[in-house]
N, C-alpha and C positions, 0 to 999 in steps of 0.2 A: 504494501499500499504506499503510494507518494504521500510523503508528508508535507503538506501545505506551508510550514513554518520552517523548511530545511532552509541551509544556507544559500542555496542558489535561487531557492524561489524570492528569500528577501531580497539579495543582491538585485537582482532583475527588477522587482518592483521598485526597491530604492533607485535604480536606474533609469524608471521612467516617470518618477514622481516630479522631478526637477523640469523636466520638458512639459510635462501635462501642465503644468500651474502657469508656465512662461506662455504655452499657446493658449491656454484659456485665458489671459489677460489680453494677448495680443488679439484674438480674433474678438472679444469683448469689445475693443477698443474701436475695431474695423466696423462691427454690426452697429455701435452706439455712435458713429461720426456724426451721420443725419440729426439723430436726437440732440447730438450737444450744440448742434448748429441752432435748432429749434429752441433749446433750451436759452444758449447765449440770447437770442433776439428777445426772447419772453422778459428775460431778466432786465436788459439793457434798455430796449425800448418801450415795453409795457409795464415796466416797475412792479412785475408779478414777485412775491417774496421767495426766497432761495429756500426756504423749508417747502413749500408746495411744490417746488419746480423739480426738487432732487428726490421727493417723494414720487414721483411722476416717472423720472427716471429707474426709480426702484422697483416700482410695480412693473415696467417694461422688460425687465433683467429675466423673468423667467421663461418670456417667450423666446428670447435670443439663446439662451443656455440651454434648451432642449436640443437647439442645433449645434452649439458651440461645442459642449460636453463630448457628444461621438465623435465628432471633428478631431477635437484635442487627445482624447483617447488616441484615434488612429496615429495620428502627428507623434505623440509620446511612444507607443510602441514601434514603431518605425525609427524615430531618431534614438531610440537606447538601443536596437539592434543593427542600425547603420553603425554607431557608433563602437560596439562590441565587434563587428565583423572589420571594421577598417582597422581593430588594434588587434586583428587576428585572435579574439578570447574566442569566437564561436568555434573556429578552427582548432582551438586548443582542448575545447569541451568536447568536439568528436574526436580528437587524437585521444583522449582519457575515456572513450568509451560511452560519453553522453549522447543517445538520442536526440535529433530535433524534436522529437514530440515530447520529449522532456521537459522542453522550452514550452509547451503549450501549457502547463499547468501556471504558471506565474502570470502569463498573459490571459487568459481565462479569467484569474481572480482579479486582476486589473480591470477584464473588460466588464465582468460581472458588477463590481463594486460600480462602475461607471452606469450600467442599466439602472440600478435599485436608485441609485442618485437622479438619475434622468427621469426613473419613472415615477419617483415622489413630486419632481416638477413639473411632468407632463397632467397626471393626475390631481394635483392638489394645488403646485403653485401658479400653473399659467391661469386657471379658472378665478383664484383668489386675484394674482395682479390683474387679471383683464376687467374685473370686476370693482375692484379698487381705483384702477386707472380711470376708467369711465364715470363713476363715480366723484374722485377729486377733480377730474378735466371737467366735471358740468360744475362744480364750485367753484373753480377756477374761473372759468367763463362767466358765471354769474357775478361774482365780486367784479370780475374786470373784462367785460363783453369784448372789448378790441381785442385781445387776445383770440377770439375764435372767428373776427373779420380779417381776411386776406386780401392783398390786392389783385386785381385781375383775376378774382374767381367766383364764380355764381353760388351766393350762399341760399341753401335753401333751408336754412335750421328752423325758421319762423313761419308757424304754420299758412299755407296760400299766400305767402310772400317771398318772392325771389330777390335779392339783394346783390348786386354789382357795383364794387368801388373799384375805380381806376387808380387811386392813388391815396395811400394814408399818411399824413405828414408824423412821423415817429416823436417830434420834440410836441407838438400840440397837439396831436391825434386829430386834427382836422382833416376830414373827408374830400377828396376832390372827384369831380365828375362821378354822380351818383343817380345809377339805374336803378329802378325798383317797378317789377310788376306785383300789383296788388289786386287777389282776386279774392278779398273777404267779404264783399258785397255780392249777395246773388245775382248772377246777371248782368253783370256790371265791371267791366276789365279795366283798372286804371294803370296807365303807365306814366310813371312820374321821373324827369330829368331835372336834376339840378346840378349846378355848378361849385357849389362848397355844401359841406354838411357838418353837423356837430352831434357826438352823443350825449344823450344826458338822461339821468334817471336816480333811483332807487335800487341799488344792488340787494340789497337786505329783503323788499318787496319782489324782488324779480320781475320789475316793471323799467323799462326805457323807453325814453322818446329820441327818435332822429328826426333834429331840427335841420331842415334844409334850406337854401338860401339862393336866390334867382334860379327859378327853373319854370318849367312848366308841367302840365297836368293833361296828357291826353285819356278821355275818358271812353270809353267804348260800350255802349249797351247792346248786349245781345241778342234782347228782346225784338225791340223796333228797329234795330241795326242802324242807330244814329251815333253819332260824334262830336264831343266838344273838346274845345281844347283851353285851359285857363293858364294863365301867367301869374306868377306869386312871385313875391320877395322873400316871405316867409312859412314856411309849411311843418307841422309837426305829424310823425307819424308815430302810432303806439307800436312797441314792440314788446308782447308778453312770453317771458319764457317759460312761464308755467304751461302756457300752451305749446311752445315749445317742444316742452319734456314729454308731454303726452303725444305731440304729433311725432316725434322721432324714434317714440319708443324705449327712451333711455332708463324707464323703469323696468323694463324686460329683460331678463337676461337672454343671452345670444350661446348658440352651441359652444362658443369659445369661453364663455364664463359659466359651464355647467360642471359638476363633479361628473361621475360616473352614473350615479343612480339618477341625477335629476337628468343625465342626458339619454339614460335607458327610458325613462316615464315621456322623455319628450319626443323620443323615437315611436313609442306606441301611439302618442296623442296626433303625430303628423304622417301615419302608414299609410295615409291616400294620398297626400301632397307629396309626388314623386320627387319634386326637385328639392324640397327641404329634407324628404326622409334620405336622398342619396346622399345631400351635403352634411347631414347631421350623423350618418353611416362613415362616412369619411373622417370625419372629427375624433368617432369613438376607437374605429380603429388604428388610425394614426397615434392614440394615447398609448398603443402599446407598442407600433412598428417601429416609432423612433427610439424608445429607450433599447430596443433589443438591436440597433442600429451599431451601440458600442460593440458587441461581441461580433456582428458581423464585419465593422472596421478593424476591429482587433486581429479578427482570424484572417484578413485581408493582409493587414499592415506588416505581420511577423515573416510570410515567406518573401513578401516585398523587400523588408529590411535586409534578408539573408542572401536573396536574388541577387542584389543590386550590391554586392560587397565589391565588384571589380568597377563599379562607376563612383562617377563624384558624387560626393555627399549632396549636393545641392539638385544632383539630379534625381536621386531617391527622395528628395523631400517634394520636388515638382512633382513626381510621380504619385506620390502619396496627393496630394491636392487635386490631379488630375482625377483620378478615382472618386475622392469625396466630391468633387465637379457632377462626374457621373451620376454618384448615388442621387445629389440634388435633381439631376433633369430628369433620372430614372421616375424618381419621387412626384414630381411635378408633371411627368407623362401619365402617370399612375392617376393622381389627381384630376385632370383632364379627362381621361378616358372613363374614369370613374363617375366624373359626373355627365359626360354623354351617354350613358349606359352602355359603352363598349364592352365591357366586364364587369362584373360583380367589385364593387367599393375595396373588398376586404384582399383581392387580387391586386389591385392597385398599389395597395398602402403596404403591402409583404413582399411584393415583386422584388424591390432595392435589395432588402434584405437578403432574398433567397438567389439572386442574379450574384450578388457580389459576395457574400460568404460561402457560397457555393463555389464562386473562382478561387476564392481563399484557399479552400481546402485544395482543392486544385493543385493550387501553386506549393501548399505545404507539401503535398505526396510527393510531388517533382523535388523539392527541395530535400526530402529525407532520403530518396534516390539519388541524389546527388547529380539530378538533370536540372539543367539550366532551362530557362526560358528568357528569348530575345525582347526587350521591350523598346526597341527601333519602332515600331509602328506608333508608340505615344509621342515620339519626338514629330514624327510627319502630322500627326492630330493636333499637338500643341502649335506648330508652324502654319496648320492651315485655320486654328482658332486665331491667331493673333494676323494674320493676314485678312481675314477677314472681318475682325476689329476694326484694323485699319481701314477699310472699305469704309465701313461703315461710319 
């Protein structure tokens, strides 16, 4: 019986820990780059407090970590074995009678640990983070509606009102070139165009007024097909965030915010609605397939680290990133095909694990038989991707 706490197992696991945490920090930073830019804009231009902003950042972390941890597991196993291969430690172990399969135990222990952590995040962390993020974001938007208003973007947050702002002055908060489609009056459609505007109101009451200056109102009566145009110097439009709350369904949980039990109940309720049912199924199976990707990635990274012993270290790392990109592409294709009904959602969500995990086992068997596999094709694929990217 293999001792999981043997010297070899402890040594290899300790070798994988530093690159794991290094990759975890690096990929987290890459994933959060866009959020960091938005957060800086909220703090500097919209005067949102630092604490709410960083809480928003923390609530987004579980969603990113469910993808980052399998990637970090793969890179940690790959980098540890590449280092051991380049220092001839793998060769020394083979010379001492240690089989390649003997190295599988610490890799599986490390990968299964990642699976347990990722599973906890996908099942509990992601729903809780998504729910808290939406609630806090709405509270922030209520306290400072300017955060939810974006330049050159059609905003339909408010019921029966479409709002478009060409420019927002970050210093004064003044709105420039405002367009509003107001259909709150039955049978009447009002199109309001104003040169300037300003947001006023009481955040605690969730009531705001959009005060417009120097504009026109084009009123279209849909019943008698008549139209009127009115010029104004000042015009106030009432914006009710309470109505927006019910209109946008903020109080209702989406499948992303549901726990497993809630998601099962939701699947029973929407069984007759094919689109919602398939979408919820994809979310359900993804909660299990993504954690197991840690094992699939670990099984693939192990023979890659051993097979690439005669190549440059950068090539081995690039190869690992290429395979993880392939995993993400397969997951996206599986999601798309599952939504289209080309095959059951369970196949789409588990297919990447089966393909890459199976290929990893195949490479592992070849490595144990001292057979090598040429990865020259990966260079051609990488060059083709780079050429396509430059053209685009």
